[in-house]
N, C-alpha and C positions, 0 to 999 in steps of 0.2 A: 590356566594360572593368574588368578587375581595380582593385580598391580600390588606392588610393595613402594615406602619408601617414603615421602610428604606427598599426604592426597592432595590432588590444585584444589580450584576452586571452583567448586556448582556453579556449570550452569544449567538452564531450561531449565525441565520441571522443580532440576531438585532447587533446595532449601539452600541460599544463600550461605554465610558462612559469616557468625558472627565475629566482632571486635574476642583478639585473644584472653583482652583486661577481663570478660566478663565470662572466662571460665571458671574464676574463683567462686561470683555469686551463681552459678548457675548449679554450683555442686551445692551449696547449700538453701537453693531459693525450692520450695517445697512445690511434686509435683501434684498439678492440680486438680480440685476433687471433683469427679463426678457430681456432676447439679442438670435439674434441670430433668431430670429421668425419663424417658418418654413411657407412657400408658396405653395400654388395651391395641396394642400391639397385632395383628393376627400371626399366627404358627406357620412359619414357614418350611416346605417339604423340602429335601435335600433329591437331586440336588441344586443346585442354586444354582447362574451362570447373572453377571452383577459385572455393569457396563461401569467404567470409575472417568467420569465425563464432569468436562467444566473448560468452557472457550475461552475460559480466559487465564491465561500461561501463571507457571509463577506458583501454584493458590497449594505447592504437594503433592500432585493426584499421583506422580507415578511412588515416588516416598510411600504413599499409602499403599498401593499395589502390594509393592516391594512387602513392604512392615507386617502387613495386615494379615497376605495371604500366607506369608513364614510363619505367621503367630498362628492362626490356622492349625497347617503343617508340623505345628512341633504336637500339636493339640492332639494330634492324631487323624485328622483330616486329611484326605490326599485331595492336592490344590491342583490346579494349572491355570498358567499365569498368560494371557493371549498378549502377547506387543501389537499392538497395531500403532504406537507409533514411531514412523520413520525416525525418529535420531534413539529411537534403541535405544531410550533409557535404562526402562523393566528388563533389558537383555544384561546388558552392563553389568548391572545393579544388580545384578545376580549372580555376576562373576563369568556367565558363555561367553564366552569369545566368536567374535565376528567371524573368523577363518576357519571356523572348529566346526558346521554344521555344513548338512549336504543344501537342504530346504531352509523357506523361512515360512511368515508368512503371506506373503506376499506372492511365493509360488500359488498357497494354500487360494488365495485368492483371487490368483491372475487363470492361473496352469491347471487350475483342479486334482494339484495335488492333497495324495492323502493327510489329511491333520493329522494321524498317528507318525507317519512319515517326519513331521516336522516340529513333532512335539522334541523337551530334550531332559533329565534330570541336571539337576542345578546343585546338586550335594547334600541336600539338606531330605533328614525323606522325607516324603511323603510329599514333596514339592515338585510340578514340574514348570518348562516355559514352554511356547511357543515364538520359537522369537521371531523378533524386526532387522529391516536392514533397510539403513537408505533409498534401493527398489520399491519399498511403500511410497513416495512420496512422487513418485506419476501413478501411480495406479489406479487412482484415481480417472487421469487420465485414458488411460486406454482399458479402464471395466464402461467406457462411456458407452458402446454401441453394443456391450455384453447385456443378449438373455438375461434378465433377474437378476438384475448387477445387485442390488437393493439386500441380496437373499443368502448370497455365497456363502457369507460367515457361519448363517443358520445350518445350513446345508451341510456344511463341512464339522461343526459341535456337535451335528445330532448322530454325528459315527461315532462322537468317541464319552458322551455325557455322559456314561453310564458307568465308565471307568474312574469320576469323577464325582469329590466330594462338594467343592466350592469352583466352579469357573470366575473365573474375574480378564473383566476384558479392558486393558490400559488404551482409551480412546490418545487421537491427539489434541495440542487446544485448536478445537477446528467443529464443526461442523457441519462434515462435510460429506462423502460419500464413505468417506471408509466408518469414520460418526457410526454412521445411520446401519452399517451394517451392522453395529457394535447392539445399538436398539432393535432394530430384528431380532439378532439372537436371548437377547436379554430377556430378562422377565422387570430387572433391576435395573433401577440406576445407584450410582455413590455419589455422591458428590460433596468434596473437600472440599471448604472453604474459606479460608484464610481469614484469622484475625487482624486485618486489618483497616484501614479504609477504602470505600466501592467492594467488601465483604462481597454485597450485594449484585452488584453490577454484573450484569449477563444473563442472572440467571431466569427473568423474566423473558426472556429469548430462548435459553434453554427450553423453557418451560411451555411455550410453542411446539418447537420443533415436539416432544415430546408427546403432546398431541397430535400434531399432523401424520405419527410413527404412527398410534394409537389407533389410530384414522384407518391405514393406510395397508400399514404391516403388521404389526403384535398390536391386538387390543388388551391386552394383558401385561404391555407398557408399563410402568411407575415409578417416582424418583421415591424409594423405599427407605435413602440412610444418606441422613448429610452430616459428615468430620467436621469438626470446627477444627481446626491446622496454626499452626506458628502461634499458641497461646505463651502471649506475654503475662504473667500477673504480679508486673512488677508494673503493670503500665493499667491507667483506666481502660484506655481506649479495647482492648482487649475481652473486655468484659462488659462493657455497650456494645460494644461489636457481638459477641455470642449473645446476648440479651433479645438480641436487634434480631439474631437468627434466629433462634428458639417460639421469637413472638412470629415466625412467620410461615416457619416452616414446624410447629409444635408437637406433633408429633413421630415427625422424622426425624430430627435431631440427636443426635446420640449422643447420653450423658462424661460418655467421655472426649474427652477433650485432647486435642495432640501438643506440649508444650514446645516452642521455639528449640532444636537446640545445636550447639554445634558437633554432638555428635551424630545427631544425626544425616549431617550435611557430608562426616567425614567418610559414613560408609560405606554408603557408593562407587567411592572412590577406590577402597579394597575392593567390588567386586562381594560386600554380603548386605544383605540384610540390617536391622542397626541388632535384631534377636540374636546374630551369631558375632560379630565384630564388636559388643557391645552387651550383655545381657546383663547388667545392673543397674543400665544405663536409666533415664525416665521416660527416652521415646523407649524404652525398649517393654518399660512395663506399659508405662502408656498402648503401646498398642497390644499388647497383649491384655490389658480391659477392655479394649478396642475390639479384641476378638469372642475374646468370652459375646458383649456385651453382643452385638453382630450375630453368631452362630446361635445364643439365645440356648443351649444344651440340645443342642440337636441330637442323637443319634449317628452315626457315622456310618454308614451304607457303603462307602466302597471298598474290596476287599484286598 
């Protein structure tokens, strides 16, 4: 059951709550208008396996994974969220109690537990999660001597991929073996970039890792999608950062931007995506718009 009461201050990959005095201003501030929409995007066939990654923490990575996945599920696509972050924020953000399941992604990666035995429904039609526990924190050391350790997730996902239209893999804020497993299994990488100073910090390193994975494990991998998060329309900084990101990633950057809002920070505390926690909020409307843009009207294929 999702927790109730006063939501705690978000931590980790969840966005920090704004000052209460900004609540009234938030209600009046307009939703950022999509701009700089990309052109000449390739047509991407379903199923799509997308790793959500940025080694810089606190950029809205898990927030984007959960809410984009929930929005696509509400549009009728079957969506699986694979939680590979030992913090398990995507798991708890979807209202799944760590005490309520037998198997987690730790068992899949280390003990060859079938992927299908790990997947849990989350109470939202078409949306499922493969949960994480703190056990994942030590899995990189335990996998060190395992044969083909970089391909564990790829092989596990291959057994269930035909049941879903979209698979989102929520990566930890690092570029270790867990993230390499995600990159070996995915064809695409979605990078959330917050509209704050040093927004592009670390992306050069991420690009180098992607090139390494392309050469050695997965030549189809690409950074296909960049999402601007924590956009504050009241500041010049957000606009400047957004323009800079679009300059570096002109075809990958989505036209929809995700605003910084209190409601997005509160939703995980209640075990719900923003689309069910507050469907009329700016955050919910932004993620629904992003889902339309990412899906690009692809025909649903999973039954």
